[in-house]
N, C-alpha and C positions, 0 to 999 in steps of 0.2 A: 811380162815375159811370156812368150808363146810356149805352149806345151810341145812335147816331142811330136805328137800327132799333128798339131797345127803347123809346125815347122816342116814336117814331111810333106803335108798337103801343099804347102806353099812352094816347096822345092819342086814337087811334081808338076804343079801348075806352071811355074816359071819355065821349067825346061820344056814342057810340052808346047807351050805357046811360042817359045823361042824357036822351036823346030817346026812351027806352023802345022801342028797336028791337032786334029779334032779329038775329042775324047773317044769317039767311036773308032777312029782310025788307030789310036793308040791301043784300044782294047783288042782290035783285030790283030795288030802286030805283036801284042803281048799274049795273045790267046787267052784273053780274059773276057768276062761278061762286061758289056758297056755299063750296066748299072753298078757293078763293083767299082769300076774306075771312077764313076761319078761320086759314089759315096766316099771313097778314099780321098779324092781331091777336095771334097767339101769338109773333110775332117770328121766324118760320121762313121767311119769303119776303120778298125785297126787291122792293117794288112799283115799277113803272115810272111815269114821270110821268103818263102817260095814266090809269093806274089810280088814282093819288093824286087826280087831278082828278075822276074818276068817283066815287070814294068821297066826296069833298067835296060833289059835286052830290047824291048819294044822302042825305047827312046834312043837306043844305041849309045848309052853312056855307062861308065863304070857304076856299079851299085853304090860305091862310096859317095858319088856325086848326089844321089838322092837323099842320103842320110847325113849330109853336111850340117853342122851347127845344131845337132839334136841335143 
């Protein structure tokens, strides 16, 4: 069973690629550092709530969509 962090990273990657966004483009849209997005998506960084909200806005999805199945 995947950890919550692994599931979040998987959700993020799935939504980002479905929207045909690069990590760099998502970082720009979410006003985050590219490295931060990379680490989160690889499951190496625990995002804060504000970061999760920023990623959801950058992806133009409800925050709940990113945290599904955690």
